[in-house]
C-alpha positions in Angstrom: 0.0 0.0 0.0 1.4 3.4 -1.1 -0.5 6.2 0.6 -1.1 9.7 -0.6 -2.7 12.3 1.6 -5.1 14.9 0.0 -6.1 18.1 1.6 -9.3 19.9 0.5 -9.7 23.6 -0.4 -12.2 26.3 0.0 -15.8 25.3 -0.9 -15.9 22.0 1.0 -16.8 23.7 4.3 -20.1 23.2 6.3 -21.1 24.6 9.6 -20.5 22.0 12.3 -17.8 20.1 10.3 -15.5 18.2 12.6 -17.6 18.7 15.7 -17.9 15.0 16.5 -14.1 14.6 16.0 -13.5 17.6 18.3 -15.7 16.1 21.0 -14.3 12.5 20.7 -10.5 13.0 20.4 -8.6 15.0 23.0 -5.7 15.4 20.5 -8.0 17.1 18.0 -9.5 19.4 20.7 -5.9 20.4 21.5 -5.2 21.3 17.9 -8.3 23.6 17.9 -7.3 25.1 21.3 -3.7 25.7 20.2 -4.7 27.3 16.9 -7.3 29.5 18.7 -4.6 30.7 21.2 -2.1 31.5 18.5 -4.7 33.4 16.4 -6.8 35.0 19.1 -9.9 33.5 17.4 -12.1 30.7 18.8 -11.8 28.4 15.8 -14.2 25.8 17.3 -16.9 28.4 17.8 -16.3 29.8 14.3 -16.6 26.3 12.8 -19.4 24.8 14.8 -21.7 27.8 15.7 -21.4 30.4 12.9 -23.9 30.8 10.1 -23.2 29.4 6.6 -22.7 32.9 5.4 -20.1 33.8 8.0 -18.2 30.5 7.6 -18.2 31.0 3.8 -16.2 34.3 4.1 -12.8 33.5 2.8 -11.1 34.9 5.9 -13.0 32.3 8.0 -13.3 29.4 5.6 -9.6 28.8 5.0 -8.5 28.6 8.6 -11.5 26.5 9.6 -10.8 23.9 7.0 -7.1 23.8 7.7 -7.5 23.3 11.5 -10.0 20.5 10.9 -7.5 18.8 8.6 -4.6 19.3 11.0 -6.7 17.7 13.9 -7.3 14.6 11.9 -3.7 14.5 10.8 -2.6 14.4 14.4 -4.7 11.3 15.1 -3.2 9.6 12.0 0.3 10.5 13.2 -0.4 9.0 16.6 -1.4 5.8 14.9 1.7 5.7 12.8 -0.1 6.3 9.6 2.1 8.2 7.2 1.9 9.0 3.5 4.6 8.7 0.8 3.1 11.8 -1.0 0.8 14.6 -0.3 -1.1 17.2 -2.3 -3.9 19.7 -1.7 -6.3 21.9 -3.7 -5.2 25.5 -3.4 -5.6 26.2 0.4 -5.0 22.4 0.8 -1.4 22.7 -0.3 -0.6 24.3 3.1 -2.0 21.2 4.8 0.1 19.1 2.5 3.3 21.1 3.3 2.5 21.0 7.0 2.0 17.2 6.9 5.5 17.0 5.4 7.1 19.2 8.1 7.8 22.0 5.6 5.9 24.5 7.7 5.4 24.2 11.4 2.1 24.5 13.2 2.3 28.1 14.4 3.6 29.5 11.2 1.1 27.4 9.2 -2.1 28.6 11.0 -0.8 32.2 11.0 -0.1 32.3 7.3 -3.3 30.6 6.3 -5.4 33.0 8.4 -3.5 35.9 6.7 -4.0 34.3 3.3 -7.7 34.1 3.7 -7.9 37.7 4.9 -5.8 39.0 2.0 -7.8 37.1 -0.6 -11.0 38.6 0.9 -9.8 42.1 1.5 -7.7 42.6 -1.6 -10.3 41.3 -4.1 -10.8 44.3 -6.4 -14.1 46.0 -6.6 -16.4 44.5 -9.2 -18.9 41.8 -9.9 -17.0 38.5 -9.9 -18.0 34.9 -10.5 -16.7 31.4 -10.9 -18.3 28.4 -12.6 -17.7 24.7 -13.1 -17.8 23.3 -16.6 -18.3 19.6 -17.0 -18.0 17.5 -20.1 -15.8 19.8 -22.3 -12.2 19.1 -23.1 -9.6 21.4 -21.4 -8.4 22.8 -24.6 -11.9 23.7 -25.7 -12.6 25.6 -22.4 -9.3 27.4 -22.8 -10.4 28.4 -26.3 -13.8 29.5 -25.1 -12.2 31.8 -22.4 -9.8 33.3 -24.9 -12.7 34.2 -27.3 -15.0 35.8 -24.7 -15.8 39.3 -25.9 -17.7 41.0 -23.1 -15.6 40.4 -20.1 -12.6 38.7 -18.4 -12.5 35.0 -17.8 -9.8 32.3 -17.5 -9.5 28.7 -16.4 -8.9 28.6 -12.6 -9.0 25.0 -11.5 -8.2 21.9 -13.6 -10.0 19.4 -11.4 -10.1 16.2 -13.4 -10.6 15.2 -17.0 -13.7 16.9 -18.3 -14.1 19.3 -15.3 -12.7 22.8 -15.2 -13.6 25.8 -13.0 -13.4 29.2 -14.7 -13.0 32.5 -13.0 -13.4 36.2 -13.8 -15.9 39.0 -14.0 -19.6 38.2 -14.0 -20.1 39.1 -17.7 -17.2 37.1 -18.9 -18.1 34.0 -16.9 -21.7 34.1 -18.0 -20.7 34.4 -21.6 -18.2 31.5 -21.3 -21.0 29.5 -19.6 -23.3 30.0 -22.6 -20.5 29.2 -25.0 -19.7 26.0 -23.1 -23.4 24.9 -23.3 -23.2 25.5 -27.0 -20.1 23.4 -27.2 -22.0 20.5 -25.6 -21.1 20.8 -22.0 -22.8 18.1 -19.9 -23.3 20.5 -17.0 -22.5 24.2 -16.3 -22.8 25.5 -12.7 -22.1 28.9 -11.3 -20.3 28.5 -7.9 -20.9 30.3 -4.6 -17.7 32.3 -4.5 -16.8 35.9 -3.8 -13.8 36.7 -6.0 -11.9 36.0 -9.2 -9.6 33.5 -7.4 -6.6 32.0 -9.2 -6.5 34.9 -11.8 -4.4 37.9 -12.3 -7.1 40.1 -10.7 -5.7 39.0 -7.3 -2.2 40.4 -8.0 -2.3 42.8 -5.0 -3.3 39.9 -2.7 -0.5 37.9 -4.1 2.1 40.6 -3.5 0.8 41.1 0.1 1.0 37.4 0.7 4.6 37.3 -0.5 5.4 40.0 2.0 3.7 38.0 4.8 5.4 34.8 3.9 8.8 36.5 4.7 7.9 36.1 8.4 7.6 32.3 8.4 10.1 29.6 8.2 9.8 27.1 5.3 11.9 23.9 4.9 12.2 21.3 2.2 9.3 18.8 2.6 10.3 15.5 4.3 7.9 13.7 2.0 7.0 14.4 -1.7 4.5 17.2 -1.9 3.0 18.0 -5.3 2.7 21.6 -6.3 -0.6 23.0 -7.6 1.2 25.4 -9.9 2.8 22.8 -12.2 1.9 19.4 -10.8 5.5 18.5 -10.0 7.1 17.8 -6.6 8.7 20.5 -4.6 12.5 20.2 -4.6 15.5 21.9 -3.0 15.7 24.4 -5.9 12.2 25.7 -5.4 11.5 29.1 -3.8 8.5 27.7 -1.8 7.4 31.1 -0.5 7.3 32.6 -4.0 5.4 29.6 -5.3 2.8 29.9 -2.5 2.4 33.6 -3.3 1.8 32.9 -6.9 -0.8 30.3 -6.1 -3.6 32.9 -5.8 -3.0 34.2 -9.3 -2.4 30.9 -11.2 -4.6 28.0 -12.1 -4.7 25.0 -9.8 -3.6 21.9 -11.7 -5.1 19.2 -9.4 -5.9 16.8 -12.2 -2.2 16.6 -13.3 -1.1 16.4 -9.7 -3.3 13.4 -9.0 -2.0 11.8 -12.3 1.6 12.3 -11.1 0.8 10.6 -7.8 -0.9 7.7 -9.6 2.0 7.3 -12.0 4.4 7.3 -9.0 2.7 4.3 -7.6 0.2 5.8 -5.1 -2.6 3.3 -4.8 -4.4 4.6 -1.7 -5.7 8.2 -1.6 -6.8 9.6 1.8 -8.7 12.9 1.8 -8.3 14.6 5.1 -10.9 17.2 5.9 -14.5 18.2 5.0 -16.2 16.8 1.9 -15.3 14.1 -0.6 -14.4 16.4 -3.5 -10.8 15.4 -4.2 -11.3 11.7 -4.0 -14.2 12.2 -6.4 -11.7 13.8 -8.8 -9.2 11.0 -8.4 -12.0 8.4 -9.1 -12.6 10.0 -12.5 -8.9 9.8 -13.3 -8.4 6.1 -12.2 -11.2 4.0 -10.8 -9.1 1.1 -9.4 -7.3 3.0 -6.6 -8.4 2.9 -3.0 -10.2 6.0 -1.9 -10.7 7.0 1.7 -12.4 10.1 3.1 -11.9 11.2 6.7 -14.4 13.9 7.8 -16.1 12.5 11.0 -15.5 10.0 13.8 -16.8 6.9 12.0 -14.8 7.6 8.8 -11.6 8.2 10.9 -12.0 5.0 12.9 -12.7 3.1 9.7 -9.6 4.7 8.0 -7.4 3.7 10.9 -8.5 0.1 10.6 -8.0 0.0 6.9 -4.6 1.8 6.8 -3.1 -0.1 9.8 -3.8 -3.5 8.2 
């Protein structure tokens, strides 16, 4: 069994996520308490008691998802369950790097809290949108975006074959959605997001994040971590801080990242955190790999039994 850990990104959150884990495992409660003390924010209260609207704010979503993932990760570490590779979707790459001891706990929660605030506060004024397009080849979606006349839109997330998220201003995204339908898209869905994430429009947020990253210590990962930006492993030549800053203005290449892991022999993918989005993407790439989601007490206990045997 060759294990790969996957860490979800923004959009997988729900109010109350991880509450049963928090109540069941002391080590998870300690993760929440430690993060809350470092940040001066009650992460448990934010995650378990806020409204959907409040939790969906980028400044809240990112840290809430990360802390849940880190709590689960601590239990897996206690049980001696370690991956050979790790990857994440956008925000999730911070979880992947932390699982590889590239960023320590305190620096990790601080920079993710800052990242969420910057992405929210430095989104330029305007009417922005994102949409998922299913059933159209990547190259065709790229062509559609390039040929949009009445607005700005680019591919933002390459999730899996036949599924791309586009991002831009409302007019551009709506035009691209219509063109995708005309091109035979199986499904086109506008997403509940608040900014043109993973586009050049977040250049100011990217610059501010690069400044903030100067204050944290980053080391070469102890296990292989796949980069969103080019779907290749981090190595000693990489400027990790520069890459993390560029994340917010470049598309997420998750599909190619998962393919890299599969081609490297990973046969068991464990998604650590809310939702089942990433394992769903992997399933569309290769059906005969083992897929495990950990997002509540039952799934964590089942995962421990499966991964220990």
